[in-house]
Jmol script that loads the backbone (N, CA, C; Angstrom):
load data "model"
ATOM      1  N   CYS A   1      66.181  64.751  38.582  1.00  0.00           N
ATOM      2  CA  CYS A   1      66.433  66.154  38.883  1.00  0.00           C
ATOM      3  C   CYS A   1      67.577  66.728  38.058  1.00  0.00           C
ATOM      4  N   ALA A   2      68.517  65.865  37.632  1.00  0.00           N
ATOM      5  CA  ALA A   2      69.710  66.408  36.995  1.00  0.00           C
ATOM      6  C   ALA A   2      70.268  65.434  35.966  1.00  0.00           C
ATOM      7  N   GLY A   3      71.052  65.976  35.085  1.00  0.00           N
ATOM      8  CA  GLY A   3      71.765  65.173  34.111  1.00  0.00           C
ATOM      9  C   GLY A   3      73.166  65.719  33.967  1.00  0.00           C
ATOM     10  N   ILE A   4      74.117  64.844  33.751  1.00  0.00           N
ATOM     11  CA  ILE A   4      75.511  65.243  33.593  1.00  0.00           C
ATOM     12  C   ILE A   4      76.056  64.586  32.336  1.00  0.00           C
ATOM     13  N   LEU A   5      76.749  65.349  31.538  1.00  0.00           N
ATOM     14  CA  LEU A   5      77.389  64.850  30.333  1.00  0.00           C
ATOM     15  C   LEU A   5      78.857  65.232  30.394  1.00  0.00           C
ATOM     16  N   LEU A   6      79.724  64.251  30.266  1.00  0.00           N
ATOM     17  CA  LEU A   6      81.160  64.489  30.205  1.00  0.00           C
ATOM     18  C   LEU A   6      81.644  64.097  28.825  1.00  0.00           C
ATOM     19  N   GLU A   7      82.380  64.984  28.208  1.00  0.00           N
ATOM     20  CA  GLU A   7      82.877  64.721  26.865  1.00  0.00           C
ATOM     21  C   GLU A   7      84.385  64.915  26.854  1.00  0.00           C
ATOM     22  N   LEU A   8      85.112  63.848  26.545  1.00  0.00           N
ATOM     23  CA  LEU A   8      86.560  63.893  26.494  1.00  0.00           C
ATOM     24  C   LEU A   8      87.002  64.378  25.122  1.00  0.00           C
ATOM     25  N   GLU A   9      87.826  65.398  25.106  1.00  0.00           N
ATOM     26  CA  GLU A   9      88.336  65.965  23.867  1.00  0.00           C
ATOM     27  C   GLU A   9      89.652  65.286  23.482  1.00  0.00           C
ATOM     28  N   GLN A  10      90.081  65.467  22.246  1.00  0.00           N
ATOM     29  CA  GLN A  10      91.307  64.828  21.756  1.00  0.00           C
ATOM     30  C   GLN A  10      92.544  65.287  22.517  1.00  0.00           C
ATOM     31  N   ASP A  11      92.532  66.501  23.064  1.00  0.00           N
ATOM     32  CA  ASP A  11      93.687  66.994  23.822  1.00  0.00           C
ATOM     33  C   ASP A  11      93.635  66.582  25.292  1.00  0.00           C
ATOM     34  N   ALA A  12      92.735  65.653  25.641  1.00  0.00           N
ATOM     35  CA  ALA A  12      92.555  65.103  26.998  1.00  0.00           C
ATOM     36  C   ALA A  12      91.826  66.053  27.946  1.00  0.00           C
ATOM     37  N   SER A  13      91.342  67.183  27.437  1.00  0.00           N
ATOM     38  CA  SER A  13      90.522  68.037  28.281  1.00  0.00           C
ATOM     39  C   SER A  13      89.099  67.463  28.316  1.00  0.00           C
ATOM     40  N   VAL A  14      88.336  67.870  29.306  1.00  0.00           N
ATOM     41  CA  VAL A  14      86.986  67.359  29.486  1.00  0.00           C
ATOM     42  C   VAL A  14      86.003  68.524  29.483  1.00  0.00           C
ATOM     43  N   ILE A  15      84.951  68.385  28.709  1.00  0.00           N
ATOM     44  CA  ILE A  15      83.863  69.347  28.720  1.00  0.00           C
ATOM     45  C   ILE A  15      82.775  68.760  29.615  1.00  0.00           C
ATOM     46  N   VAL A  16      82.319  69.556  30.597  1.00  0.00           N
ATOM     47  CA  VAL A  16      81.301  69.113  31.539  1.00  0.00           C
ATOM     48  C   VAL A  16      80.025  69.889  31.263  1.00  0.00           C
ATOM     49  N   GLY A  17      78.948  69.156  31.036  1.00  0.00           N
ATOM     50  CA  GLY A  17      77.639  69.774  30.873  1.00  0.00           C
ATOM     51  C   GLY A  17      76.723  69.276  31.978  1.00  0.00           C
ATOM     52  N   VAL A  18      76.045  70.206  32.643  1.00  0.00           N
ATOM     53  CA  VAL A  18      75.148  69.842  33.739  1.00  0.00           C
ATOM     54  C   VAL A  18      73.804  70.513  33.500  1.00  0.00           C
ATOM     55  N   GLY A  19      72.755  69.741  33.649  1.00  0.00           N
ATOM     56  CA  GLY A  19      71.413  70.283  33.544  1.00  0.00           C
ATOM     57  C   GLY A  19      70.638  69.968  34.813  1.00  0.00           C
ATOM     58  N   LEU A  20      69.952  70.947  35.354  1.00  0.00           N
ATOM     59  CA  LEU A  20      69.143  70.766  36.559  1.00  0.00           C
ATOM     60  C   LEU A  20      67.697  71.129  36.261  1.00  0.00           C
ATOM     61  N   ASN A  21      66.793  70.268  36.646  1.00  0.00           N
ATOM     62  CA  ASN A  21      65.367  70.584  36.540  1.00  0.00           C
ATOM     63  C   ASN A  21      64.980  71.343  37.802  1.00  0.00           C
ATOM     64  N   ILE A  22      64.802  72.643  37.676  1.00  0.00           N
ATOM     65  CA  ILE A  22      64.543  73.471  38.859  1.00  0.00           C
ATOM     66  C   ILE A  22      63.044  73.612  39.114  1.00  0.00           C
ATOM     67  N   LYS A  23      62.302  74.092  38.134  1.00  0.00           N
ATOM     68  CA  LYS A  23      60.870  74.361  38.320  1.00  0.00           C
ATOM     69  C   LYS A  23      59.974  73.261  37.768  1.00  0.00           C
ATOM     70  N   THR A  24      60.400  72.619  36.687  1.00  0.00           N
ATOM     71  CA  THR A  24      59.607  71.560  36.062  1.00  0.00           C
ATOM     72  C   THR A  24      60.534  70.450  35.596  1.00  0.00           C
ATOM     73  N   ALA A  25      59.945  69.297  35.323  1.00  0.00           N
ATOM     74  CA  ALA A  25      60.713  68.160  34.815  1.00  0.00           C
ATOM     75  C   ALA A  25      60.063  67.675  33.527  1.00  0.00           C
ATOM     76  N   PRO A  26      60.863  67.261  32.532  1.00  0.00           N
ATOM     77  CA  PRO A  26      60.317  66.925  31.213  1.00  0.00           C
ATOM     78  C   PRO A  26      59.553  65.607  31.137  1.00  0.00           C
ATOM     79  N   LEU A  27      59.830  64.683  32.038  1.00  0.00           N
ATOM     80  CA  LEU A  27      59.199  63.379  31.965  1.00  0.00           C
ATOM     81  C   LEU A  27      58.340  63.137  33.202  1.00  0.00           C
ATOM     82  N   GLU A  28      57.302  62.338  33.037  1.00  0.00           N
ATOM     83  CA  GLU A  28      56.395  62.055  34.142  1.00  0.00           C
ATOM     84  C   GLU A  28      57.125  61.450  35.337  1.00  0.00           C
ATOM     85  N   GLU A  29      58.081  60.568  35.079  1.00  0.00           N
ATOM     86  CA  GLU A  29      58.790  59.907  36.174  1.00  0.00           C
ATOM     87  C   GLU A  29      59.955  60.739  36.715  1.00  0.00           C
ATOM     88  N   SER A  30      60.153  61.937  36.173  1.00  0.00           N
ATOM     89  CA  SER A  30      61.219  62.820  36.624  1.00  0.00           C
ATOM     90  C   SER A  30      60.739  63.699  37.775  1.00  0.00           C
ATOM     91  N   ALA A  31      61.676  64.333  38.413  1.00  0.00           N
ATOM     92  CA  ALA A  31      61.364  65.263  39.498  1.00  0.00           C
ATOM     93  C   ALA A  31      62.131  66.557  39.262  1.00  0.00           C
ATOM     94  N   CYS A  32      61.661  67.622  39.872  1.00  0.00           N
ATOM     95  CA  CYS A  32      62.376  68.893  39.814  1.00  0.00           C
ATOM     96  C   CYS A  32      62.798  69.273  41.230  1.00  0.00           C
ATOM     97  N   LEU A  33      63.831  70.092  41.334  1.00  0.00           N
ATOM     98  CA  LEU A  33      64.363  70.479  42.638  1.00  0.00           C
ATOM     99  C   LEU A  33      63.320  71.168  43.508  1.00  0.00           C
ATOM    100  N   GLU A  34      62.473  71.990  42.890  1.00  0.00           N
ATOM    101  CA  GLU A  34      61.500  72.744  43.674  1.00  0.00           C
ATOM    102  C   GLU A  34      60.536  71.829  44.430  1.00  0.00           C
ATOM    103  N   THR A  35      60.333  70.612  43.929  1.00  0.00           N
ATOM    104  CA  THR A  35      59.489  69.643  44.620  1.00  0.00           C
ATOM    105  C   THR A  35      60.032  69.351  46.019  1.00  0.00           C
ATOM    106  N   PHE A  36      61.342  69.398  46.186  1.00  0.00           N
ATOM    107  CA  PHE A  36      61.988  69.055  47.445  1.00  0.00           C
ATOM    108  C   PHE A  36      62.344  70.274  48.295  1.00  0.00           C
ATOM    109  N   ALA A  37      62.127  71.472  47.745  1.00  0.00           N
ATOM    110  CA  ALA A  37      62.520  72.700  48.437  1.00  0.00           C
ATOM    111  C   ALA A  37      61.389  73.206  49.336  1.00  0.00           C
ATOM    112  N   GLU A  38      61.789  73.930  50.361  1.00  0.00           N
ATOM    113  CA  GLU A  38      60.805  74.532  51.263  1.00  0.00           C
ATOM    114  C   GLU A  38      60.491  75.968  50.859  1.00  0.00           C
ATOM    115  N   GLN A  39      61.070  76.424  49.755  1.00  0.00           N
ATOM    116  CA  GLN A  39      60.861  77.786  49.269  1.00  0.00           C
ATOM    117  C   GLN A  39      61.022  77.805  47.756  1.00  0.00           C
ATOM    118  N   ASP A  40      60.620  78.902  47.124  1.00  0.00           N
ATOM    119  CA  ASP A  40      60.831  79.051  45.690  1.00  0.00           C
ATOM    120  C   ASP A  40      62.329  79.099  45.407  1.00  0.00           C
ATOM    121  N   LEU A  41      62.713  78.534  44.288  1.00  0.00           N
ATOM    122  CA  LEU A  41      64.120  78.496  43.921  1.00  0.00           C
ATOM    123  C   LEU A  41      64.405  79.467  42.794  1.00  0.00           C
ATOM    124  N   ASN A  42      65.593  80.032  42.828  1.00  0.00           N
ATOM    125  CA  ASN A  42      66.029  80.996  41.830  1.00  0.00           C
ATOM    126  C   ASN A  42      67.196  80.381  41.057  1.00  0.00           C
ATOM    127  N   ALA A  43      67.079  80.331  39.742  1.00  0.00           N
ATOM    128  CA  ALA A  43      68.101  79.691  38.911  1.00  0.00           C
ATOM    129  C   ALA A  43      69.481  80.315  39.103  1.00  0.00           C
ATOM    130  N   LYS A  44      69.551  81.629  39.224  1.00  0.00           N
ATOM    131  CA  LYS A  44      70.848  82.297  39.397  1.00  0.00           C
ATOM    132  C   LYS A  44      71.494  81.881  40.715  1.00  0.00           C
ATOM    133  N   ASP A  45      70.718  81.812  41.790  1.00  0.00           N
ATOM    134  CA  ASP A  45      71.267  81.399  43.086  1.00  0.00           C
ATOM    135  C   ASP A  45      71.759  79.954  43.037  1.00  0.00           C
ATOM    136  N   ILE A  46      70.988  79.106  42.389  1.00  0.00           N
ATOM    137  CA  ILE A  46      71.386  77.700  42.276  1.00  0.00           C
ATOM    138  C   ILE A  46      72.658  77.586  41.452  1.00  0.00           C
ATOM    139  N   ARG A  47      72.741  78.327  40.356  1.00  0.00           N
ATOM    140  CA  ARG A  47      73.962  78.321  39.536  1.00  0.00           C
ATOM    141  C   ARG A  47      75.168  78.735  40.365  1.00  0.00           C
ATOM    142  N   ASP A  48      75.036  79.817  41.136  1.00  0.00           N
ATOM    143  CA  ASP A  48      76.153  80.319  41.933  1.00  0.00           C
ATOM    144  C   ASP A  48      76.572  79.302  42.996  1.00  0.00           C
ATOM    145  N   GLN A  49      75.593  78.684  43.654  1.00  0.00           N
ATOM    146  CA  GLN A  49      75.905  77.666  44.656  1.00  0.00           C
ATOM    147  C   GLN A  49      76.584  76.466  44.008  1.00  0.00           C
ATOM    148  N   PHE A  50      76.061  76.045  42.861  1.00  0.00           N
ATOM    149  CA  PHE A  50      76.652  74.914  42.148  1.00  0.00           C
ATOM    150  C   PHE A  50      78.105  75.203  41.782  1.00  0.00           C
ATOM    151  N   LEU A  51      78.375  76.385  41.243  1.00  0.00           N
ATOM    152  CA  LEU A  51      79.747  76.721  40.838  1.00  0.00           C
ATOM    153  C   LEU A  51      80.688  76.794  42.031  1.00  0.00           C
ATOM    154  N   ASN A  52      80.219  77.270  43.171  1.00  0.00           N
ATOM    155  CA  ASN A  52      81.059  77.300  44.373  1.00  0.00           C
ATOM    156  C   ASN A  52      81.419  75.887  44.828  1.00  0.00           C
ATOM    157  N   VAL A  53      80.452  74.986  44.826  1.00  0.00           N
ATOM    158  CA  VAL A  53      80.705  73.603  45.229  1.00  0.00           C
ATOM    159  C   VAL A  53      81.588  72.911  44.189  1.00  0.00           C
ATOM    160  N   PHE A  54      81.315  73.160  42.902  1.00  0.00           N
ATOM    161  CA  PHE A  54      82.133  72.575  41.840  1.00  0.00           C
ATOM    162  C   PHE A  54      83.591  73.003  41.998  1.00  0.00           C
ATOM    163  N   LYS A  55      83.799  74.265  42.284  1.00  0.00           N
ATOM    164  CA  LYS A  55      85.157  74.788  42.477  1.00  0.00           C
ATOM    165  C   LYS A  55      85.855  74.073  43.637  1.00  0.00           C
ATOM    166  N   LYS A  56      85.140  73.871  44.738  1.00  0.00           N
ATOM    167  CA  LYS A  56      85.692  73.164  45.900  1.00  0.00           C
ATOM    168  C   LYS A  56      86.157  71.766  45.501  1.00  0.00           C
ATOM    169  N   TYR A  57      85.287  71.024  44.802  1.00  0.00           N
ATOM    170  CA  TYR A  57      85.643  69.654  44.424  1.00  0.00           C
ATOM    171  C   TYR A  57      86.712  69.621  43.339  1.00  0.00           C
ATOM    172  N   TYR A  58      86.717  70.603  42.461  1.00  0.00           N
ATOM    173  CA  TYR A  58      87.774  70.675  41.447  1.00  0.00           C
ATOM    174  C   TYR A  58      89.140  70.827  42.121  1.00  0.00           C
ATOM    175  N   HIS A  59      89.228  71.710  43.108  1.00  0.00           N
ATOM    176  CA  HIS A  59      90.495  71.907  43.819  1.00  0.00           C
ATOM    177  C   HIS A  59      90.872  70.665  44.627  1.00  0.00           C
ATOM    178  N   GLN A  60      89.875  70.016  45.218  1.00  0.00           N
ATOM    179  CA  GLN A  60      90.138  68.775  45.949  1.00  0.00           C
ATOM    180  C   GLN A  60      90.684  67.707  45.004  1.00  0.00           C
ATOM    181  N   TRP A  61      90.093  67.610  43.808  1.00  0.00           N
ATOM    182  CA  TRP A  61      90.566  66.648  42.811  1.00  0.00           C
ATOM    183  C   TRP A  61      92.001  66.976  42.386  1.00  0.00           C
ATOM    184  N   GLN A  62      92.296  68.241  42.132  1.00  0.00           N
ATOM    185  CA  GLN A  62      93.638  68.642  41.721  1.00  0.00           C
ATOM    186  C   GLN A  62      94.676  68.289  42.784  1.00  0.00           C
ATOM    187  N   LYS A  63      94.281  68.415  44.043  1.00  0.00           N
ATOM    188  CA  LYS A  63      95.213  68.191  45.144  1.00  0.00           C
ATOM    189  C   LYS A  63      95.355  66.703  45.506  1.00  0.00           C
ATOM    190  N   ASN A  64      94.223  65.973  45.546  1.00  0.00           N
ATOM    191  CA  ASN A  64      94.239  64.615  46.093  1.00  0.00           C
ATOM    192  C   ASN A  64      93.784  63.528  45.129  1.00  0.00           C
ATOM    193  N   GLY A  65      93.373  63.872  43.926  1.00  0.00           N
ATOM    194  CA  GLY A  65      92.826  62.871  43.015  1.00  0.00           C
ATOM    195  C   GLY A  65      91.349  62.620  43.314  1.00  0.00           C
ATOM    196  N   PHE A  66      90.784  61.580  42.671  1.00  0.00           N
ATOM    197  CA  PHE A  66      89.347  61.338  42.743  1.00  0.00           C
ATOM    198  C   PHE A  66      88.887  60.435  43.889  1.00  0.00           C
ATOM    199  N   GLU A  67      89.771  59.714  44.521  1.00  0.00           N
ATOM    200  CA  GLU A  67      89.336  58.673  45.460  1.00  0.00           C
ATOM    201  C   GLU A  67      88.460  59.215  46.591  1.00  0.00           C
ATOM    202  N   ASP A  68      88.862  60.320  47.237  1.00  0.00           N
ATOM    203  CA  ASP A  68      88.052  60.881  48.323  1.00  0.00           C
ATOM    204  C   ASP A  68      86.691  61.352  47.816  1.00  0.00           C
ATOM    205  N   ILE A  69      86.675  61.956  46.646  1.00  0.00           N
ATOM    206  CA  ILE A  69      85.423  62.441  46.062  1.00  0.00           C
ATOM    207  C   ILE A  69      84.527  61.251  45.733  1.00  0.00           C
ATOM    208  N   LYS A  70      85.110  60.213  45.174  1.00  0.00           N
ATOM    209  CA  LYS A  70      84.347  59.009  44.830  1.00  0.00           C
ATOM    210  C   LYS A  70      83.706  58.408  46.079  1.00  0.00           C
ATOM    211  N   GLU A  71      84.465  58.296  47.167  1.00  0.00           N
ATOM    212  CA  GLU A  71      83.927  57.733  48.410  1.00  0.00           C
ATOM    213  C   GLU A  71      82.774  58.584  48.941  1.00  0.00           C
ATOM    214  N   GLU A  72      82.920  59.892  48.898  1.00  0.00           N
ATOM    215  CA  GLU A  72      81.838  60.771  49.350  1.00  0.00           C
ATOM    216  C   GLU A  72      80.625  60.634  48.438  1.00  0.00           C
ATOM    217  N   TRP A  73      80.846  60.582  47.131  1.00  0.00           N
ATOM    218  CA  TRP A  73      79.746  60.448  46.170  1.00  0.00           C
ATOM    219  C   TRP A  73      78.970  59.167  46.439  1.00  0.00           C
ATOM    220  N   LEU A  74      79.677  58.080  46.701  1.00  0.00           N
ATOM    221  CA  LEU A  74      79.016  56.800  46.947  1.00  0.00           C
ATOM    222  C   LEU A  74      78.139  56.828  48.203  1.00  0.00           C
ATOM    223  N   CYS A  75      78.462  57.699  49.153  1.00  0.00           N
ATOM    224  CA  CYS A  75      77.615  57.833  50.351  1.00  0.00           C
ATOM    225  C   CYS A  75      76.236  58.397  50.001  1.00  0.00           C
ATOM    226  N   TYR A  76      76.147  59.177  48.930  1.00  0.00           N
ATOM    227  CA  TYR A  76      74.886  59.803  48.532  1.00  0.00           C
ATOM    228  C   TYR A  76      74.220  59.091  47.353  1.00  0.00           C
ATOM    229  N   ALA A  77      74.931  58.178  46.735  1.00  0.00           N
ATOM    230  CA  ALA A  77      74.450  57.513  45.523  1.00  0.00           C
ATOM    231  C   ALA A  77      73.402  56.453  45.858  1.00  0.00           C
ATOM    232  N   HIS A  78      72.806  55.914  44.829  1.00  0.00           N
ATOM    233  CA  HIS A  78      71.909  54.770  44.952  1.00  0.00           C
ATOM    234  C   HIS A  78      72.642  53.675  45.718  1.00  0.00           C
ATOM    235  N   ALA A  79      71.964  53.025  46.640  1.00  0.00           N
ATOM    236  CA  ALA A  79      72.612  52.014  47.486  1.00  0.00           C
ATOM    237  C   ALA A  79      73.194  50.882  46.642  1.00  0.00           C
ATOM    238  N   GLN A  80      74.424  50.510  46.941  1.00  0.00           N
ATOM    239  CA  GLN A  80      75.042  49.392  46.240  1.00  0.00           C
ATOM    240  C   GLN A  80      74.276  48.115  46.562  1.00  0.00           C
ATOM    241  N   GLN A  81      74.227  47.241  45.602  1.00  0.00           N
ATOM    242  CA  GLN A  81      73.505  45.964  45.659  1.00  0.00           C
ATOM    243  C   GLN A  81      71.986  46.140  45.635  1.00  0.00           C
ATOM    244  N   GLU A  82      71.515  47.328  45.283  1.00  0.00           N
ATOM    245  CA  GLU A  82      70.084  47.576  45.087  1.00  0.00           C
ATOM    246  C   GLU A  82      69.789  47.536  43.588  1.00  0.00           C
ATOM    247  N   ALA A  83      68.545  47.195  43.255  1.00  0.00           N
ATOM    248  CA  ALA A  83      68.136  47.056  41.848  1.00  0.00           C
ATOM    249  C   ALA A  83      68.325  48.357  41.074  1.00  0.00           C
ATOM    250  N   ILE A  84      68.721  48.184  39.821  1.00  0.00           N
ATOM    251  CA  ILE A  84      68.916  49.316  38.918  1.00  0.00           C
ATOM    252  C   ILE A  84      68.655  48.825  37.498  1.00  0.00           C
ATOM    253  N   GLN A  85      68.183  49.718  36.638  1.00  0.00           N
ATOM    254  CA  GLN A  85      68.027  49.403  35.224  1.00  0.00           C
ATOM    255  C   GLN A  85      68.765  50.458  34.423  1.00  0.00           C
ATOM    256  N   VAL A  86      69.449  50.016  33.389  1.00  0.00           N
ATOM    257  CA  VAL A  86      70.151  50.943  32.510  1.00  0.00           C
ATOM    258  C   VAL A  86      69.651  50.739  31.090  1.00  0.00           C
ATOM    259  N   LYS A  87      69.500  51.838  30.385  1.00  0.00           N
ATOM    260  CA  LYS A  87      69.004  51.792  29.014  1.00  0.00           C
ATOM    261  C   LYS A  87      70.141  52.190  28.085  1.00  0.00           C
ATOM    262  N   LEU A  88      70.543  51.231  27.258  1.00  0.00           N
ATOM    263  CA  LEU A  88      71.572  51.452  26.251  1.00  0.00           C
ATOM    264  C   LEU A  88      70.893  51.412  24.898  1.00  0.00           C
ATOM    265  N   GLY A  89      70.652  52.571  24.309  1.00  0.00           N
ATOM    266  CA  GLY A  89      69.879  52.623  23.067  1.00  0.00           C
ATOM    267  C   GLY A  89      68.476  52.136  23.342  1.00  0.00           C
ATOM    268  N   GLN A  90      68.051  51.095  22.644  1.00  0.00           N
ATOM    269  CA  GLN A  90      66.716  50.527  22.856  1.00  0.00           C
ATOM    270  C   GLN A  90      66.736  49.342  23.830  1.00  0.00           C
ATOM    271  N   ASN A  91      67.921  48.926  24.268  1.00  0.00           N
ATOM    272  CA  ASN A  91      68.052  47.761  25.141  1.00  0.00           C
ATOM    273  C   ASN A  91      68.083  48.173  26.607  1.00  0.00           C
ATOM    274  N   VAL A  92      67.316  47.464  27.428  1.00  0.00           N
ATOM    275  CA  VAL A  92      67.289  47.705  28.865  1.00  0.00           C
ATOM    276  C   VAL A  92      67.955  46.524  29.562  1.00  0.00           C
ATOM    277  N   HIS A  93      68.897  46.825  30.451  1.00  0.00           N
ATOM    278  CA  HIS A  93      69.603  45.804  31.211  1.00  0.00           C
ATOM    279  C   HIS A  93      69.296  46.017  32.689  1.00  0.00           C
ATOM    280  N   ALA A  94      68.882  44.958  33.365  1.00  0.00           N
ATOM    281  CA  ALA A  94      68.582  45.032  34.787  1.00  0.00           C
ATOM    282  C   ALA A  94      69.676  44.342  35.576  1.00  0.00           C
ATOM    283  N   GLY A  95      69.884  44.804  36.777  1.00  0.00           N
ATOM    284  CA  GLY A  95      70.858  44.192  37.664  1.00  0.00           C
ATOM    285  C   GLY A  95      70.855  44.942  38.980  1.00  0.00           C
ATOM    286  N   VAL A  96      71.992  44.927  39.650  1.00  0.00           N
ATOM    287  CA  VAL A  96      72.136  45.696  40.881  1.00  0.00           C
ATOM    288  C   VAL A  96      73.327  46.628  40.732  1.00  0.00           C
ATOM    289  N   PHE A  97      73.229  47.768  41.393  1.00  0.00           N
ATOM    290  CA  PHE A  97      74.295  48.761  41.371  1.00  0.00           C
ATOM    291  C   PHE A  97      75.497  48.187  42.119  1.00  0.00           C
ATOM    292  N   ALA A  98      76.613  48.035  41.407  1.00  0.00           N
ATOM    293  CA  ALA A  98      77.812  47.433  41.991  1.00  0.00           C
ATOM    294  C   ALA A  98      78.920  48.455  42.207  1.00  0.00           C
ATOM    295  N   GLY A  99      78.603  49.749  42.067  1.00  0.00           N
ATOM    296  CA  GLY A  99      79.587  50.792  42.325  1.00  0.00           C
ATOM    297  C   GLY A  99      80.144  51.409  41.064  1.00  0.00           C
ATOM    298  N   LEU A 100      81.335  51.978  41.198  1.00  0.00           N
ATOM    299  CA  LEU A 100      82.040  52.641  40.109  1.00  0.00           C
ATOM    300  C   LEU A 100      83.447  52.070  40.021  1.00  0.00           C
ATOM    301  N   ASP A 101      83.974  51.991  38.808  1.00  0.00           N
ATOM    302  CA  ASP A 101      85.362  51.561  38.683  1.00  0.00           C
ATOM    303  C   ASP A 101      86.290  52.761  38.833  1.00  0.00           C
ATOM    304  N   ASP A 102      87.586  52.564  38.637  1.00  0.00           N
ATOM    305  CA  ASP A 102      88.559  53.643  38.829  1.00  0.00           C
ATOM    306  C   ASP A 102      88.431  54.771  37.807  1.00  0.00           C
ATOM    307  N   LEU A 103      87.724  54.505  36.706  1.00  0.00           N
ATOM    308  CA  LEU A 103      87.497  55.549  35.694  1.00  0.00           C
ATOM    309  C   LEU A 103      86.096  56.157  35.823  1.00  0.00           C
ATOM    310  N   TRP A 104      85.400  55.851  36.907  1.00  0.00           N
ATOM    311  CA  TRP A 104      84.061  56.351  37.221  1.00  0.00           C
ATOM    312  C   TRP A 104      82.996  55.750  36.316  1.00  0.00           C
ATOM    313  N   ASN A 105      83.280  54.650  35.669  1.00  0.00           N
ATOM    314  CA  ASN A 105      82.256  53.958  34.890  1.00  0.00           C
ATOM    315  C   ASN A 105      81.311  53.255  35.862  1.00  0.00           C
ATOM    316  N   LEU A 106      80.039  53.216  35.488  1.00  0.00           N
ATOM    317  CA  LEU A 106      79.025  52.538  36.286  1.00  0.00           C
ATOM    318  C   LEU A 106      79.223  51.029  36.185  1.00  0.00           C
ATOM    319  N   LEU A 107      79.131  50.335  37.305  1.00  0.00           N
ATOM    320  CA  LEU A 107      79.225  48.879  37.337  1.00  0.00           C
ATOM    321  C   LEU A 107      77.861  48.306  37.706  1.00  0.00           C
ATOM    322  N   VAL A 108      77.345  47.427  36.855  1.00  0.00           N
ATOM    323  CA  VAL A 108      76.055  46.785  37.096  1.00  0.00           C
ATOM    324  C   VAL A 108      76.268  45.287  37.111  1.00  0.00           C
ATOM    325  N   GLN A 109      75.937  44.665  38.238  1.00  0.00           N
ATOM    326  CA  GLN A 109      76.040  43.214  38.329  1.00  0.00           C
ATOM    327  C   GLN A 109      74.748  42.618  37.816  1.00  0.00           C
ATOM    328  N   GLU A 110      74.874  41.801  36.767  1.00  0.00           N
ATOM    329  CA  GLU A 110      73.712  41.206  36.121  1.00  0.00           C
ATOM    330  C   GLU A 110      73.384  39.865  36.759  1.00  0.00           C
ATOM    331  N   GLU A 111      72.181  39.389  36.453  1.00  0.00           N
ATOM    332  CA  GLU A 111      71.796  38.065  36.937  1.00  0.00           C
ATOM    333  C   GLU A 111      72.836  37.054  36.469  1.00  0.00           C
ATOM    334  N   GLY A 112      73.252  36.199  37.324  1.00  0.00           N
ATOM    335  CA  GLY A 112      74.304  35.244  36.985  1.00  0.00           C
ATOM    336  C   GLY A 112      75.656  35.672  37.530  1.00  0.00           C
ATOM    337  N   GLY A 113      75.753  36.933  37.972  1.00  0.00           N
ATOM    338  CA  GLY A 113      76.971  37.390  38.632  1.00  0.00           C
ATOM    339  C   GLY A 113      77.949  38.184  37.798  1.00  0.00           C
ATOM    340  N   SER A 114      77.792  38.198  36.462  1.00  0.00           N
ATOM    341  CA  SER A 114      78.740  38.971  35.656  1.00  0.00           C
ATOM    342  C   SER A 114      78.514  40.467  35.884  1.00  0.00           C
ATOM    343  N   VAL A 115      79.591  41.227  35.803  1.00  0.00           N
ATOM    344  CA  VAL A 115      79.524  42.670  36.020  1.00  0.00           C
ATOM    345  C   VAL A 115      79.732  43.379  34.695  1.00  0.00           C
ATOM    346  N   ARG A 116      78.771  44.219  34.327  1.00  0.00           N
ATOM    347  CA  ARG A 116      78.835  44.996  33.083  1.00  0.00           C
ATOM    348  C   ARG A 116      79.366  46.389  33.422  1.00  0.00           C
ATOM    349  N   THR A 117      80.357  46.840  32.664  1.00  0.00           N
ATOM    350  CA  THR A 117      80.893  48.193  32.803  1.00  0.00           C
ATOM    351  C   THR A 117      80.156  49.095  31.827  1.00  0.00           C
ATOM    352  N   ILE A 118      79.571  50.161  32.351  1.00  0.00           N
ATOM    353  CA  ILE A 118      78.745  51.068  31.550  1.00  0.00           C
ATOM    354  C   ILE A 118      79.434  52.422  31.481  1.00  0.00           C
ATOM    355  N   THR A 119      79.731  52.890  30.277  1.00  0.00           N
ATOM    356  CA  THR A 119      80.413  54.179  30.132  1.00  0.00           C
ATOM    357  C   THR A 119      79.452  55.330  29.866  1.00  0.00           C
ATOM    358  N   ALA A 120      78.317  55.055  29.246  1.00  0.00           N
ATOM    359  CA  ALA A 120      77.322  56.091  28.973  1.00  0.00           C
ATOM    360  C   ALA A 120      75.958  55.424  28.907  1.00  0.00           C
ATOM    361  N   VAL A 121      74.979  55.995  29.618  1.00  0.00           N
ATOM    362  CA  VAL A 121      73.712  55.294  29.734  1.00  0.00           C
ATOM    363  C   VAL A 121      72.657  56.201  30.358  1.00  0.00           C
ATOM    364  N   ASP A 122      71.402  55.850  30.163  1.00  0.00           N
ATOM    365  CA  ASP A 122      70.315  56.412  30.950  1.00  0.00           C
ATOM    366  C   ASP A 122      70.066  55.437  32.088  1.00  0.00           C
ATOM    367  N   VAL A 123      70.027  55.930  33.325  1.00  0.00           N
ATOM    368  CA  VAL A 123      69.855  55.089  34.504  1.00  0.00           C
ATOM    369  C   VAL A 123      68.466  55.287  35.069  1.00  0.00           C
ATOM    370  N   TYR A 124      67.818  54.179  35.443  1.00  0.00           N
ATOM    371  CA  TYR A 124      66.500  54.211  36.055  1.00  0.00           C
ATOM    372  C   TYR A 124      66.563  53.462  37.367  1.00  0.00           C
ATOM    373  N   LEU A 125      66.110  54.123  38.433  1.00  0.00           N
ATOM    374  CA  LEU A 125      66.137  53.504  39.747  1.00  0.00           C
ATOM    375  C   LEU A 125      64.841  52.772  40.046  1.00  0.00           C
ATOM    376  N   SER A 126      63.861  52.944  39.160  1.00  0.00           N
ATOM    377  CA  SER A 126      62.601  52.210  39.286  1.00  0.00           C
ATOM    378  C   SER A 126      62.316  51.551  37.947  1.00  0.00           C
ATOM    379  N   ALA A 127      61.277  50.751  37.888  1.00  0.00           N
ATOM    380  CA  ALA A 127      60.954  50.021  36.660  1.00  0.00           C
ATOM    381  C   ALA A 127      60.624  50.971  35.520  1.00  0.00           C
ATOM    382  N   LEU A 128      61.010  50.579  34.316  1.00  0.00           N
ATOM    383  CA  LEU A 128      60.687  51.371  33.112  1.00  0.00           C
ATOM    384  C   LEU A 128      59.263  51.117  32.681  1.00  0.00           C
TER     385      LEU A 128
END
end "model"
wireframe off; spacefill off
backbone 0.3
color backbone group
């Protein structure tokens, strides 16, 4: 349904890019928000709602840091210790979702127990 891109600039500022599939999705295994809605969706309304929520979390981050936001995010995220696949370039790595580190990098526990830290990746919750 969505994609997020964070880009760190040399001056330590962060550019945030967010894309939402509202009416259609580009890939067969993708979904769009309207699939889950009980009514037609309007891009402008979704943008306004998104910006209001983003503003709330931005202020929460400024005041308290990321820990509370991270804990809330994990409540809605893919279940920890459940299967996950990540695609790094042409390579696919399978394991289980082991959470996020303090820098919000994805942690994937691979077969054998080692934990791989992933900074940028395509994530698949089902088989590729």
